[in-house]
C-alpha positions in Angstrom: 24.5 4.9 -1.6 22.9 1.5 -1.1 19.5 1.5 0.7 18.1 -1.7 2.1 14.6 -2.3 3.1 13.8 -4.9 5.7 10.5 -6.6 6.2 8.5 -4.2 8.4 4.8 -3.7 9.2 3.0 -2.0 6.2 2.6 1.4 7.8 6.3 1.4 8.7 7.2 0.5 5.2 5.2 3.4 3.9 7.0 5.8 6.2 10.3 4.3 5.3 9.6 4.6 1.5 8.5 8.2 2.0 11.7 9.0 3.8 13.9 7.4 1.2 11.9 9.1 -1.6 12.5 12.5 0.0 16.2 11.8 0.3 16.4 10.9 -3.4 14.3 13.9 -4.4 16.5 16.2 -2.4 19.6 14.7 -4.1 18.2 14.4 -7.6 20.4 16.0 -10.2 17.9 16.3 -13.0 14.2 16.9 -13.5 14.0 13.4 -15.0 15.4 11.9 -11.8 12.7 13.7 -9.8 9.9 12.6 -12.2 11.0 8.9 -11.7 10.7 9.2 -8.0 7.3 10.8 -8.3 6.2 7.9 -10.6 7.0 5.5 -7.8 5.3 7.7 -5.2 2.2 7.9 -7.4 2.2 4.2 -7.9 2.4 3.8 -4.1 -0.5 6.2 -3.5 -2.6 4.4 -6.0 -1.8 1.0 -4.5 -2.6 2.4 -1.0 -5.9 3.7 -2.4 -5.1 7.3 -1.7 -6.5 9.0 -4.8 -6.6 12.5 -3.3 -2.9 12.2 -2.4 -2.1 10.9 -5.9 -4.0 13.8 -7.6 -2.3 16.4 -5.4 1.1 14.8 -6.2 0.2 14.7 -9.9 -0.5 18.5 -9.8 2.9 19.0 -8.1 4.6 17.1 -10.9 2.8 19.1 -13.6 4.1 22.3 -11.9 7.7 20.9 -12.0 7.2 20.2 -15.7 5.9 23.7 -16.1 2.5 22.5 -17.3 -0.3 24.7 -16.1 -3.4 23.0 -14.8 -6.0 24.9 -12.8 -6.9 23.5 -9.4 -10.5 24.4 -10.0 -11.1 24.2 -13.7 -14.0 26.2 -15.1 -16.3 24.8 -17.7 -14.5 26.8 -20.4 -11.2 25.3 -19.2 -12.7 21.8 -19.6 -14.2 22.7 -23.0 -10.8 24.0 -24.2 -9.1 20.9 -23.0 -11.6 18.7 -24.8 -11.2 20.6 -28.0 -7.4 20.4 -27.8 -7.6 16.7 -27.2 -10.0 16.2 -30.1 -7.7 18.1 -32.4 -4.8 15.7 -31.5 -6.9 12.7 -32.5 -8.3 14.3 -35.7 -7.7 12.1 -38.7 -6.3 9.2 -36.6 -7.5 5.7 -36.3 -6.8 3.0 -33.7 -3.9 1.5 -35.7 -2.1 4.9 -35.3 -1.9 4.4 -31.6 -0.6 0.8 -31.4 3.0 1.8 -30.8 2.1 3.7 -27.7 3.1 1.9 -24.5 0.6 1.3 -21.7 1.3 2.6 -18.2 1.5 -1.0 -16.8 4.3 -1.8 -19.4 6.1 1.4 -18.6 6.0 0.7 -14.8 7.3 -2.8 -15.3 9.9 -2.0 -17.9 11.0 1.3 -16.4 14.4 2.0 -17.9 15.4 -1.5 -18.9 16.6 -2.0 -22.4 17.0 -5.8 -22.3 15.7 -8.7 -20.4 16.1 -12.5 -20.0 14.1 -14.6 -22.4 12.1 -17.0 -20.1 12.3 -19.9 -22.6 15.9 -19.7 -23.8 17.5 -17.9 -20.9 19.2 -15.6 -23.4 19.4 -11.8 -23.0 16.9 -10.2 -25.4 16.5 -6.6 -26.4 13.2 -5.0 -25.3 10.8 -3.2 -27.6 11.2 0.6 -27.6 8.0 2.2 -28.9 9.6 5.5 -29.9 12.4 3.9 -31.9 10.8 0.8 -33.4 7.7 0.0 -35.3 5.3 -2.3 -33.5 4.7 -4.5 -36.5 8.4 -5.1 -37.0 8.8 -6.3 -33.4 5.6 -8.3 -32.9 3.4 -10.4 -35.0 -0.3 -11.2 -34.5 -1.0 -14.8 -33.7 -4.6 -15.6 -34.4 -5.8 -18.7 -32.6 
């Protein structure tokens, strides 16, 4: 199914994007397909400066992923979360996290595994943080 968007007023584009997203969500075959649609919807909510909508949608996605998150967390919920997070970082230093991709890179790269080199025009394999070591793919260039 090919969907084409035409240049429309911004509010009409938002409605059209929402309609298309609902069609894709309805026809999604896997949870991963649904999560990809929600990623786009969350980016749109953020770009449209609709933080409440983005948070509500994020909670929906967490439910889909079977991740419990209280709507009104108590101070003990928050303390427990902080302790769990601290335990994940225990014994780690900044260098241990260099392989983790940033959200901006994830959004730009999405599911692409290669891209065109802007200088040579050749197709180049893209870095995959879960399969490759950062220091084998990149080098520091101190200027």
